C-alpha positions as CSV (number, residue, x, y, z in Angstrom):
1,M,-114.8,-60.4,56.5
2,P,-112.1,-61.8,58.7
3,G,-110.9,-59.5,61.2
4,S,-107.7,-59.0,63.6
5,V,-106.4,-61.5,65.9
6,L,-103.2,-61.0,68.3
7,V,-101.8,-64.2,69.2
8,V,-99.8,-64.3,72.3
9,G,-96.9,-66.8,72.6
10,C,-95.1,-68.6,69.3
11,G,-94.9,-71.9,70.6
12,V,-96.7,-75.1,69.1
13,F,-100.3,-73.4,70.1
14,G,-99.4,-70.1,69.1
15,L,-97.8,-70.7,65.5
16,A,-100.5,-73.3,64.6
17,T,-103.2,-70.8,65.5
18,S,-101.4,-67.8,63.7
19,R,-100.9,-70.0,60.4
20,S,-104.6,-71.2,60.4
21,L,-105.9,-67.8,60.9
22,A,-103.8,-66.3,58.0
23,E,-104.6,-69.2,56.0
24,K,-108.6,-68.0,56.3
25,G,-107.4,-64.4,55.7
26,Y,-107.3,-63.0,59.1
27,S,-104.9,-60.2,60.0
28,V,-102.7,-61.7,62.6
29,T,-99.9,-60.4,64.8
30,A,-98.1,-62.7,66.6
31,I,-95.7,-61.7,69.7
32,D,-93.2,-63.5,71.8
33,A,-90.0,-62.7,73.9
34,Y,-87.9,-64.8,71.5
35,E,-87.9,-65.9,67.8
36,P,-89.1,-69.6,67.2
37,P,-87.9,-72.1,68.6
38,S,-88.3,-69.9,71.9
39,P,-85.7,-71.3,74.5
40,W,-88.9,-71.3,76.8
41,S,-91.0,-73.7,74.5
42,A,-91.3,-77.2,75.4
43,A,-90.9,-77.9,71.7
44,N,-87.4,-76.3,71.1
45,D,-85.7,-79.7,71.3
46,Y,-84.4,-82.5,68.8
47,N,-87.6,-84.6,68.6
48,K,-91.0,-85.5,70.1
49,I,-93.2,-88.8,70.0
50,I,-95.7,-88.6,67.2
51,R,-98.3,-91.5,68.5
52,G,-101.8,-92.3,68.1
53,E,-102.8,-94.4,71.2
54,Y,-105.4,-92.2,73.2
55,T,-108.3,-93.3,75.7
56,D,-110.1,-90.4,74.7
57,M,-111.8,-90.5,71.3
58,I,-111.3,-86.9,70.6
59,Y,-107.4,-87.1,70.7
60,S,-107.5,-90.3,68.7
61,K,-109.2,-88.7,65.8
62,M,-106.9,-85.7,66.3
63,S,-103.9,-87.8,66.1
64,V,-104.9,-90.0,63.3
65,E,-105.6,-86.6,61.4
66,A,-102.2,-85.2,62.5
67,I,-100.1,-88.1,61.7
68,D,-101.7,-87.8,58.0
69,L,-100.5,-84.2,58.0
70,W,-97.0,-84.9,59.4
71,R,-96.7,-87.5,56.3
72,N,-98.2,-85.3,53.7
73,D,-98.2,-81.5,54.5
74,P,-95.4,-80.0,52.2
75,V,-94.8,-77.8,55.3
76,F,-93.3,-80.7,57.3
77,K,-91.5,-82.5,54.5
78,G,-88.5,-84.1,55.9
79,L,-89.5,-83.5,59.5
80,Y,-91.1,-86.5,60.2
81,N,-89.7,-90.0,60.8
82,E,-91.8,-92.8,60.9
83,C,-89.5,-95.1,62.7
84,G,-92.3,-96.7,64.9
85,R,-92.5,-96.8,68.4
86,L,-91.8,-100.0,71.0
87,M,-93.9,-99.8,73.9
88,I,-92.9,-101.7,77.2
89,T,-95.9,-101.4,79.9
90,P,-95.1,-102.3,83.6
91,A,-97.2,-105.3,84.2
92,H,-98.1,-104.3,87.8
93,H,-99.6,-100.6,86.6
94,V,-103.1,-101.2,86.0
95,G,-103.7,-97.6,85.0
96,R,-101.2,-97.4,82.2
97,K,-102.2,-100.9,80.8
98,E,-105.7,-99.8,80.6
99,F,-104.7,-96.5,78.8
100,E,-102.5,-98.5,76.0
101,R,-105.5,-101.1,75.5
102,K,-108.2,-98.6,75.5
103,G,-105.9,-96.3,73.2
104,I,-105.4,-99.4,70.8
105,E,-109.3,-100.0,70.7
106,N,-109.8,-96.4,69.5
107,L,-107.5,-96.8,67.0
108,N,-108.9,-99.9,65.7
109,K,-112.6,-98.0,65.7
110,L,-111.0,-95.6,63.3
111,G,-109.8,-98.3,61.0
112,E,-106.1,-97.8,62.2
113,G,-103.7,-99.6,64.6
114,F,-104.0,-103.2,63.0
115,R,-100.2,-103.4,61.8
116,M,-99.5,-103.5,66.0
117,E,-97.1,-106.2,66.7
118,Y,-97.1,-107.9,70.0
119,F,-93.7,-109.5,72.0
120,Q,-93.4,-111.7,75.1
121,G,-90.0,-111.3,76.7
122,G,-86.5,-109.9,75.5
123,N,-85.9,-112.6,73.2
124,E,-88.6,-112.0,71.1
125,V,-87.8,-108.3,70.9
126,S,-84.3,-109.0,70.0
127,E,-85.3,-111.4,67.4
128,R,-87.6,-108.6,65.7
129,F,-85.1,-105.7,66.4
130,D,-81.4,-106.1,65.9
131,F,-80.7,-102.8,67.8
132,F,-81.9,-104.2,70.8
133,K,-80.3,-107.6,70.7
134,Y,-78.6,-107.3,73.9
135,N,-81.5,-106.3,76.0
136,L,-82.1,-107.5,79.5
137,M,-86.0,-108.0,79.3
138,A,-87.4,-110.3,81.6
139,N,-89.3,-113.4,80.0
140,E,-92.7,-112.3,81.8
141,E,-92.2,-108.6,80.1
142,E,-95.0,-107.9,77.4
143,S,-94.5,-105.3,74.8
144,K,-96.1,-103.5,71.5
145,F,-94.8,-102.2,68.6
146,N,-96.8,-99.5,66.5
147,P,-95.2,-98.8,62.8
148,D,-97.7,-96.1,62.3
149,S,-95.9,-93.6,64.7
150,G,-92.5,-92.0,65.4
151,L,-90.9,-88.8,65.7
152,A,-90.6,-85.3,64.4
153,H,-87.7,-83.0,64.8
154,A,-89.5,-80.4,67.2
155,G,-87.3,-77.2,66.7
156,N,-87.2,-77.4,63.0
157,S,-90.9,-77.9,62.8
158,L,-91.5,-74.7,64.6
159,R,-89.3,-72.9,62.4
160,A,-91.2,-74.6,59.2
161,V,-94.5,-73.3,60.6
162,Y,-92.7,-69.7,61.3
163,R,-91.5,-69.3,57.9
164,K,-95.1,-70.4,56.4
165,C,-96.7,-67.8,58.7
166,K,-94.4,-65.0,57.3
167,Q,-95.2,-66.2,53.8
168,L,-98.8,-65.7,54.7
169,G,-98.3,-62.2,56.2
170,V,-98.3,-62.8,59.9
171,K,-96.7,-60.0,61.6
172,F,-94.2,-60.6,64.3
173,L,-92.9,-58.8,67.5
174,F,-90.1,-60.1,69.3
175,G,-87.9,-59.0,72.1
176,K,-89.2,-56.3,74.6
177,K,-91.7,-55.5,72.0
178,G,-93.2,-59.0,72.0
179,E,-92.6,-60.2,75.6
180,F,-95.7,-60.5,77.5
181,V,-96.1,-58.8,80.9
182,S,-99.3,-58.7,81.9
183,V,-103.1,-58.2,81.0
184,E,-104.9,-54.9,81.3
185,K,-108.5,-54.4,81.3
186,K,-110.4,-51.2,80.1
187,K,-114.4,-51.4,80.0
188,G,-114.1,-55.2,79.7
189,I,-111.7,-55.1,76.7
190,A,-108.2,-56.7,77.3
191,Y,-104.8,-55.0,76.4
192,I,-101.7,-57.1,76.3
193,K,-98.8,-55.0,78.0
194,T,-95.3,-56.0,76.8
195,A,-92.2,-55.5,78.5
196,D,-91.1,-52.3,76.3
197,G,-94.3,-50.5,77.9
198,S,-96.7,-50.9,74.8
199,L,-100.1,-52.1,75.1
200,H,-101.6,-54.0,72.4
201,T,-105.1,-55.0,71.6
202,S,-107.2,-56.7,68.8
203,E,-110.6,-57.9,68.1
204,Q,-109.6,-61.0,69.4
205,I,-106.7,-61.8,71.5
206,V,-105.7,-65.7,72.0
207,V,-102.8,-66.3,74.8
208,C,-100.7,-69.3,74.0
209,C,-98.1,-69.2,76.6
210,G,-97.9,-73.0,77.7
211,A,-96.7,-73.6,81.1
212,A,-96.2,-70.1,81.8
213,T,-100.0,-69.2,81.0
214,G,-100.5,-69.1,84.6
215,K,-98.3,-66.5,85.3
216,M,-99.9,-64.2,82.5
217,L,-103.7,-65.1,83.3
218,D,-105.5,-66.3,86.5
219,L,-106.2,-69.8,85.3
220,Q,-108.1,-70.4,88.9
221,E,-105.8,-73.7,89.4
222,Q,-106.8,-75.3,86.2
223,Q,-103.4,-75.8,85.4
224,G,-99.8,-76.3,86.8
225,A,-96.3,-76.1,85.3
226,T,-94.8,-79.8,85.7
227,G,-90.9,-80.0,85.0
228,L,-89.5,-83.4,83.2
229,F,-86.0,-84.1,83.1
230,V,-84.3,-85.0,79.7
231,T,-80.5,-85.5,79.0
232,H,-78.5,-86.7,76.2
233,I,-75.5,-88.8,74.8
234,K,-73.8,-88.3,71.9
235,L,-72.9,-91.4,69.6
236,T,-69.6,-92.1,67.7
237,P,-70.0,-92.2,64.0
238,S,-69.9,-96.1,63.9
239,E,-72.7,-96.2,66.5
240,Y,-74.9,-93.6,64.7
241,E,-74.7,-96.0,61.8
242,T,-75.8,-98.9,63.9
243,Y,-78.9,-97.1,65.7
244,K,-79.9,-94.5,63.3
245,N,-83.1,-96.3,61.9
246,M,-84.1,-97.9,65.4
247,P,-87.6,-97.1,66.6
248,V,-88.6,-94.7,69.6
249,L,-88.5,-97.1,72.5
250,F,-91.2,-96.1,75.4
251,D,-90.8,-97.7,78.7
252,A,-93.7,-96.4,80.7
253,E,-92.0,-97.0,84.0
254,M,-88.2,-96.3,83.3
255,G,-88.4,-93.5,80.5
256,Y,-87.9,-93.5,76.9
257,F,-85.3,-92.6,74.0
258,F,-85.2,-91.6,70.5
259,P,-83.1,-92.6,67.4
260,P,-80.0,-90.4,67.2
261,D,-80.5,-87.1,65.6
262,P,-78.9,-87.2,62.1
263,E,-77.2,-83.8,62.1
264,T,-75.6,-84.0,65.8
265,R,-75.7,-88.0,66.5
266,I,-77.5,-86.9,69.8
267,L,-79.6,-89.4,71.5
268,K,-82.1,-87.9,73.8
269,I,-83.3,-89.8,76.9
270,A,-86.5,-88.6,78.9
271,Q,-87.6,-89.6,82.3
272,P,-91.5,-89.0,82.5
273,G,-91.7,-90.8,86.1
274,A,-89.5,-88.2,87.4
275,G,-90.0,-84.3,87.3
276,A,-90.3,-81.5,89.6
277,S,-92.7,-78.6,90.3
278,H,-91.5,-74.9,91.0
279,F,-94.0,-73.4,93.4
280,V,-94.1,-69.4,93.8
281,K,-96.4,-66.8,95.0
282,N,-99.4,-67.0,92.8
283,P,-99.3,-63.6,91.1
284,H,-103.3,-63.3,90.9
285,N,-104.0,-64.8,94.6
286,S,-101.3,-64.1,97.2
287,G,-102.4,-66.5,99.6
288,K,-101.7,-69.4,97.4
289,K,-99.0,-70.8,95.2
290,I,-98.7,-71.9,92.0
291,S,-96.2,-74.0,90.1
292,L,-94.7,-72.0,87.2
293,P,-91.6,-72.5,84.9
294,R,-87.9,-71.9,85.7
295,Y,-86.1,-72.1,82.5
296,H,-82.9,-73.4,81.6
297,N,-81.7,-70.5,79.8
298,L,-81.9,-68.2,82.8
299,H,-80.9,-70.7,85.1
300,P,-78.5,-73.2,83.5
301,T,-77.8,-75.2,86.9
302,D,-81.2,-76.6,86.5
303,T,-80.0,-80.0,85.1
304,M,-81.6,-83.0,86.7
305,P,-81.4,-84.7,90.1
306,K,-78.3,-86.8,90.9
307,H,-80.1,-90.0,91.4
308,C,-81.4,-89.7,87.9
309,I,-77.9,-90.7,86.5
310,K,-78.6,-94.0,87.7
311,Q,-82.1,-94.6,86.2
312,T,-80.9,-92.9,83.0
313,K,-78.1,-95.2,83.0
314,Q,-80.4,-98.2,83.8
315,I,-82.7,-97.6,80.6
316,L,-79.8,-97.7,78.8
317,A,-78.3,-100.7,80.2
318,K,-81.6,-102.4,80.0
319,Y,-82.3,-102.0,76.3
320,I,-79.1,-101.0,74.5
321,P,-76.2,-101.9,77.1
322,E,-73.6,-101.2,74.8
323,L,-74.4,-97.5,74.9
324,A,-74.5,-96.9,78.9
325,Y,-70.9,-96.0,79.2
326,H,-71.8,-92.8,77.4
327,E,-71.2,-89.4,79.4
328,L,-74.9,-87.6,80.0
329,F,-74.9,-84.1,78.8
330,D,-77.3,-80.9,78.4
331,S,-79.4,-82.2,80.9
332,K,-82.4,-80.1,81.7
333,V,-85.8,-79.6,82.6
334,C,-88.7,-79.2,79.9
335,W,-91.4,-77.4,81.1
336,V,-95.1,-78.7,80.5
337,A,-98.6,-77.3,81.2
338,D,-100.5,-80.0,82.9
339,T,-104.4,-80.1,83.7
340,A,-105.7,-82.5,86.1
341,D,-107.8,-84.3,83.4
342,S,-105.2,-83.6,80.6
343,H,-107.7,-81.8,78.5
344,F,-106.4,-78.7,76.8
345,I,-108.2,-75.3,77.9
346,V,-109.2,-73.8,74.8
347,D,-111.9,-71.2,75.6
348,G,-112.8,-67.6,76.3
349,V,-111.6,-66.1,79.6
350,P,-114.4,-65.0,81.7
351,G,-114.5,-61.2,82.3
352,Y,-113.4,-60.1,78.8
353,S,-114.9,-59.6,75.7
354,N,-112.2,-59.9,73.4
355,L,-109.5,-62.5,75.6
356,Y,-109.1,-66.2,75.1
357,V,-106.6,-68.8,76.0
358,A,-105.4,-71.9,74.4
359,T,-102.9,-74.1,76.8
360,G,-103.0,-77.1,78.7
361,D,-100.9,-79.1,76.5
362,S,-100.2,-81.7,79.5
363,G,-96.9,-83.0,77.7
364,H,-98.9,-84.4,74.8
365,G,-99.6,-81.3,72.4
366,F,-96.7,-80.9,70.4
367,K,-97.9,-83.8,68.0
368,F,-100.8,-81.8,67.1
369,L,-98.7,-79.0,65.5
370,P,-99.9,-79.6,62.1
371,N,-103.9,-79.5,62.9
372,I,-104.4,-77.9,66.4
373,G,-104.6,-74.5,64.9
374,K,-108.0,-75.1,63.0
375,Y,-109.5,-76.2,66.3
376,I,-108.5,-73.1,68.0
377,V,-109.6,-71.0,65.0
378,G,-113.0,-72.9,65.4
379,M,-113.2,-71.6,69.2
380,L,-112.6,-68.2,68.2
381,E,-115.2,-68.4,65.6
382,G,-117.7,-70.0,67.7
383,N,-118.1,-73.2,65.7
384,L,-115.6,-75.8,67.7
385,D,-117.4,-79.0,67.7
386,E,-119.2,-79.7,70.8
387,E,-117.2,-83.0,71.6
388,Y,-114.0,-80.7,71.7
389,G,-115.5,-77.8,73.3
390,S,-117.2,-79.7,76.1
391,Q,-113.6,-81.0,77.2
392,W,-111.7,-78.0,76.4
393,K,-113.9,-75.4,78.2
394,W,-113.0,-73.0,80.9
395,K,-113.5,-75.1,84.1
396,T,-114.7,-72.7,87.0
397,S,-114.4,-75.6,89.8
398,A,-110.9,-76.8,89.2
399,K,-109.5,-78.2,92.4
400,G,-105.7,-77.9,91.7
401,F,-103.0,-80.3,89.9
402,D,-101.2,-83.1,91.1
403,P,-98.7,-84.6,88.7
404,V,-98.6,-87.8,90.7
405,S,-102.1,-88.4,90.3
406,M,-102.0,-89.0,86.5
407,D,-102.7,-92.6,85.7
408,W,-101.5,-92.7,82.2
409,R,-98.1,-91.0,83.4
410,V,-96.3,-93.5,85.6
411,A,-95.0,-90.8,87.9
412,S,-93.4,-91.5,91.3
413,E,-92.1,-88.1,92.6
414,F,-92.4,-84.5,91.7
415,P,-90.4,-82.4,94.4
416,D,-90.1,-78.6,94.3
417,L,-87.0,-77.4,92.6
418,K,-85.6,-76.0,96.0
419,N,-85.5,-79.7,97.0
420,V,-83.6,-81.2,94.1
421,D,-80.0,-81.9,94.3
422,W,-78.8,-81.2,91.0
423,V,-76.0,-82.7,88.5
424,Q,-73.3,-80.1,88.0
425,E,-72.6,-80.4,84.1
426,Q,-69.8,-79.0,82.4
427,P,-70.8,-77.0,78.9
428,K,-69.9,-79.6,76.2
429,A,-70.2,-78.9,72.5
430,K,-73.3,-80.1,70.5
431,L,-71.3,-80.5,67.3
């Protein structure tokens, strides 16, 4: 008979876990400071990329499975836009080129990825995509298009899973009653202390707090919080009609942008090569520092560095120059939970009989919202396949995390927040 589980955190991993547990008959309580989608969740956003290219076969298989669920699970009806993804790879960046080559090879092994299209130079891209007819790509630049990918409306996807969880009988606690403060230990059993002073325990507790997990648990340098910058422009009604069906464009060096959101006409632009850390005293080891999130809703002046305005305008000018004049707004830091090997951490917490953790999204966890829950439940039940468990296990020999060292993310800088010269933005209505 399934028992009781307390899920701490209602972002992607937490909601997915709650859903999978409830579908198997567990008694589930899920807690968070905010009702989904939380302003602290990296998935509280217009859109996230759904793609299948991975160098590690476990994620290749999971992503193919997830894409099938994005297409067919009724919970996500109307939330997945399979617009495809155009990828431009820096010719000089060997690591990124190998990442994409291996990712396509893995898809082929799974019987996928055979609809990939390849282009040489900007003329071939403009002939294939009228959206990019004025692009300024050089003749030697190579690009590829995968039609079997796209985007999902991230915030609405969290809302959809939250509704499903409530239908399945999951009990939710929010506000001070649900805000995780600390873990207390009594005779090897974990208790979760919340901001109202209450202590909560269960037969099993799984902490799914994303980039903030290192504040709640001593992860022993397995994870660091990395802030990635995103910003937005708003299209006119006629511009929206022109660009509403374009693919996601992903330039591994300059950044990426999405088709405009149909409800707001807002187009999101992200810069994966520029980000930030926020080093503070490690709450579990006063002799060391750890990067933890500083959230935009509590620090609204954390927008993006002034020099990123030029970089953002440059990616627009290169691919859709007719939109480069738009004013940037709602710039902010999106916090991800990075690990040195980009693997998730899904395992028991040493020293506790009932405490587990599921974190380490490394900026690529959202696409697994439809299926990551079953893998986390597999870990809780002790039957997670070894090919996943061996990669996601608690690593006691972690050496710390350096975001610039990640080959697949073409990173150039990750200064501490205290050294960032922020853009000053005036609030702007989104509708």
